[in-house]
VOGU-3710 file (C-alpha; in Angstrom, 3 decimals, decimal comma):
1> xxxxxxxxxx> 142,246/107,615/98,056  139,010/109,000/99,283  135,680/108,325/96,999  134,043/111,073/96,643  130,056/109,892/97,545  127,877/112,278/95,581  130,573/111,452/92,603  129,622/107,700/93,117  126,116/108,019/93,657  125,846/109,729/90,280
11> xxxxxxxxxx> 127,753/107,144/88,269  125,807/103,919/90,264  122,447/106,298/89,349  123,615/106,641/85,405  124,735/102,511/85,298  121,472/101,863/86,532  119,604/103,518/84,390  121,636/103,945/81,391  120,860/107,753/80,372  122,202/111,055/81,873
21> xxxxxxxxxx> 118,877/112,345/81,608  117,341/109,677/83,738  119,462/110,235/86,133  119,749/113,776/86,684  115,590/113,420/86,962  116,233/110,820/89,678  119,025/113,044/91,435  117,020/116,346/91,143  119,572/118,023/89,258  120,677/118,977/85,797
31> xxxxxxxxxx> 122,328/116,192/83,068  125,408/118,920/83,198  125,911/118,728/86,967  125,995/115,030/86,220  128,241/114,793/83,372  130,579/117,099/85,401  130,659/114,445/88,428  131,289/111,758/86,317  133,747/113,730/84,967  135,818/114,582/88,002
41> xxxxxxxxxx> 135,252/110,583/89,397  136,875/109,618/86,292  140,270/112,085/86,613  140,035/110,811/90,459  140,478/107,388/89,548  142,102/107,501/86,602  140,420/105,475/84,720  137,203/104,979/82,069  133,793/104,268/83,664  131,421/104,920/80,623
51> xxxxxxxxxx> 131,246/104,245/77,528  128,543/105,308/75,017  126,958/102,501/72,866  124,163/103,751/69,777  122,766/106,450/72,067  122,819/104,362/75,742  125,725/104,782/78,019  127,458/101,041/78,771  130,307/100,585/80,951  134,009/100,023/80,687
61> xxxxxxxxxx> 135,191/97,041/82,558  136,865/98,930/85,308  132,895/100,827/85,227  131,173/97,544/85,884  133,672/96,126/88,547  133,190/99,890/90,359  129,454/99,336/89,692  129,208/95,741/91,423  130,943/97,334/94,410  128,590/100,850/94,471
71> xxxxxxxxxx> 125,220/98,208/93,818  125,960/97,009/97,469  126,647/100,033/99,035  123,825/102,060/97,479  121,591/99,112/98,635  122,746/98,976/102,162  122,050/102,438/102,442  118,834/102,285/100,656  117,454/99,846/103,612  119,005/102,047/105,883
81> xxxxxxxxxx> 116,627/104,863/104,890  113,461/102,351/104,635  113,997/101,015/108,206  114,789/105,141/109,530  111,436/105,769/107,418  109,661/102,893/108,968  110,624/104,364/112,424  109,453/107,924/111,526  105,741/106,677/110,966  105,870/104,803/113,894
91> xxxxxxxxxx> 106,462/107,791/115,589  103,677/110,127/113,460  100,700/110,990/114,522  97,338/108,670/113,902  94,782/111,089/112,609  91,287/110,109/113,563  88,555/111,975/111,822  85,575/112,224/114,134  81,985/113,859/114,703  82,379/116,391/117,579
101> xxxxxxxxxx> 79,654/114,171/119,771  81,458/111,638/119,989  84,754/113,640/120,313  83,109/115,119/123,281  81,374/112,366/124,890  83,493/108,953/123,554  87,107/110,088/122,872  88,062/111,309/126,344  87,227/107,494/127,546  89,016/105,557/124,289
111> xxxxxxxxxx> 91,887/108,195/124,741  92,169/107,524/128,388  92,605/103,402/126,964  94,765/104,137/124,811  97,465/105,461/126,690  96,733/102,732/128,851  97,432/99,881/126,232  99,189/101,632/123,568  101,328/104,337/125,263  103,314/105,145/122,228
121> xxxxxxxxxx> 100,435/105,985/120,510  99,713/110,111/119,543  96,529/110,715/118,102  95,050/113,924/116,766  91,762/114,202/116,183  90,115/115,743/113,205  86,664/117,010/113,824  83,685/116,921/110,733  80,740/115,191/109,612  80,825/111,419/109,094
131> xxxxxxxxxx> 81,000/112,042/105,268  83,706/113,956/105,756  85,487/111,827/108,028  84,799/108,726/105,235  86,281/111,717/102,450  89,248/112,223/104,170  90,415/108,448/105,129  89,976/107,952/101,677  92,099/110,842/100,227  94,809/110,084/102,743
141> xxxxxxxxxx> 93,881/113,037/104,970  93,224/110,632/108,180  94,313/107,270/109,310  91,329/106,016/110,889  87,408/107,497/110,802  85,238/107,132/113,773  81,857/105,960/112,258  78,470/104,786/113,790  75,974/102,380/111,821  78,741/101,996/108,903
151> xxxxxxxxxx> 77,029/99,527/106,417  80,011/98,176/103,482  82,188/101,250/102,602  84,480/100,447/99,606  88,128/100,427/99,728  87,935/100,494/104,020  87,649/97,636/106,742  85,510/98,131/109,770  86,690/97,494/113,001  83,303/97,386/115,472
161> xxxxxxxxxx> 84,209/98,605/119,054  81,202/99,502/120,650  77,279/99,352/120,803  75,049/102,023/122,571  71,225/101,756/123,466  69,633/104,975/122,777  67,086/106,097/125,011  64,099/107,662/124,862  64,429/111,185/126,675  61,088/113,265/127,882
171> xxxxxxxxxx> 60,568/116,061/130,095  59,901/115,300/133,436  56,488/115,539/133,692  55,897/115,365/129,967  52,155/115,661/128,782  53,506/113,390/125,572  54,265/109,947/127,906  52,666/108,844/131,127  54,448/106,627/133,395  58,217/105,186/133,184
181> xxxxxxxxxx> 57,663/102,446/130,393  55,740/102,222/127,602  55,008/100,001/124,697  56,791/101,181/121,544  53,541/101,365/119,645  52,528/104,132/121,788  55,516/106,417/119,866  52,765/106,246/116,503  51,857/109,875/116,345  54,049/111,559/119,069
191> xxxxxxxxxx> 55,812/114,430/118,593  59,893/113,510/117,550  63,267/115,451/117,087  65,482/113,716/114,879  69,324/114,235/114,466  71,125/115,568/112,383  71,726/113,598/108,497  75,292/112,045/108,216  76,005/111,172/112,361  74,911/107,625/112,155
201> xxxxxxxxxx> 72,078/108,318/115,072  69,391/109,083/112,376  69,781/106,042/110,400  69,447/103,727/113,740  66,571/105,686/114,929  64,606/105,641/111,065  65,439/102,193/111,071  63,809/101,047/114,616  60,458/102,999/113,397  60,543/101,322/110,149
211> xxxxxxxxxx> 61,389/97,885/112,031  58,237/98,047/114,306  55,920/100,505/111,391  55,946/103,369/113,656  55,125/107,033/112,070  56,002/109,458/114,609  55,145/113,486/113,879  58,419/114,782/113,239  58,556/118,515/114,794  61,909/118,812/113,540
221> xxxxxxxxxx> 64,883/117,068/111,680  68,566/117,495/111,232  69,333/119,362/114,041  72,169/119,182/116,957  71,210/116,892/120,248  72,392/119,585/122,295  69,187/121,424/120,772  67,203/118,675/120,936  67,447/118,570/124,540  66,813/121,715/125,425
231> xxxxxxxxxx> 63,023/121,247/123,314  62,596/118,128/124,953  63,021/119,552/128,256  60,681/122,219/127,208  57,855/119,314/126,856  57,495/120,145/122,785  58,468/116,372/121,658  60,437/113,333/122,655  63,469/112,431/120,630  66,085/108,903/121,078
241> xxxxxxxxxx> 69,632/110,041/122,483  72,699/108,245/122,757  72,705/107,711/127,041  76,181/109,299/127,208  74,730/112,769/126,520  72,350/112,827/128,847  73,680/111,759/132,229  73,821/115,506/133,430  70,221/116,532/132,642  69,251/113,524/133,895
251> xxxxxxxxxx> 70,650/114,026/136,876  69,450/117,123/137,168  66,147/116,389/136,797  65,914/118,061/133,585  65,234/115,375/131,271  63,693/111,713/132,084  64,510/108,520/130,546  61,388/106,297/129,279  61,759/102,825/128,919  60,311/101,216/125,927
261> xxxxxxxxxx> 58,656/97,515/126,684  60,292/96,068/123,246  63,631/97,987/124,015  64,726/100,499/122,032  66,957/101,258/119,268  71,142/100,496/118,948  73,533/101,885/117,939  77,262/99,879/116,829  80,513/102,685/116,761  82,769/101,363/114,309
271> xxxxxxxxxx> 86,664/102,752/113,377  87,555/102,769/109,999  90,928/101,853/108,520  92,055/101,775/104,683  92,187/98,327/103,304  96,096/97,695/102,346  97,917/100,157/104,186  100,627/98,829/106,349  101,166/101,022/109,436  102,148/98,947/112,873
281> xxxxxxxxxx> 100,676/101,846/115,043  97,138/102,322/113,065  97,224/98,601/113,858  98,261/99,026/116,948  95,368/101,476/117,853  92,795/99,136/116,235  93,890/95,821/118,023  93,214/97,821/121,177  89,579/98,146/120,256  88,726/94,455/121,367
291> xxxxxxxxxx> 89,211/95,522/125,152  87,730/99,034/125,294  84,637/99,367/126,839  83,021/102,917/127,888  82,269/103,389/131,431  78,587/102,368/132,089  76,036/105,073/131,801  73,821/105,550/135,143  70,883/107,041/134,507  68,770/106,581/137,274
//
């Protein structure tokens, strides 16, 4: 005799939940379909399996014996489904929310690092502002968020992995700054361009100004780094920019770097993940960050 597994699953689900309606909802079929499957199973086995008791479905002695064996069968099936689901999850893309600037300048090196250290990882980038990346992470639309200068972020764990020192840039023959090295106090009143909100750069720069009591003359704020470089190259003012974003312009003589005796502002880059999420691929991606280093920036 061959037992129909669909019929057996119907019987097992009804016996487990004690209700035709509950079993139908679990199996995504109608109660009448469940009733039909049970009737066919009882006819095939030539035994009564279910007994109605005060509005609830109970088991006959033969039904109880069958349920004991069915429970073992479907426990094995559920374990197998769980294993297969985990294997499928381990092959899924790791979705990383990131701003377009680090996506352009940092992510190529990070992707190469991940390919060397975690060849099984499959990374998919989702571009947006830092605020959008955090929102997507919290809503489960991404697995990781690339964030600069992150404070405490509720429901997230923060993995710092790289610190970038920002460079003060000026036009090659700037009328605003003479010499190649200045004191931070000389920035008072100097015309400045500031970055977009939500990039991490702006908070690092404003914190630096506040620490030294500097009040620059802000000509324009909330603009992209590419536009800032054009204004600075025309000697409209100065700006702090990440070293990895200005290598070409410095090498071509379009911009020059001005050293500050007290040191410039720094920016911490972090990867964020939702706390409590268990995913071996995410853990692999995060743990490998400890050995990541961005290739040295040459600005000379």
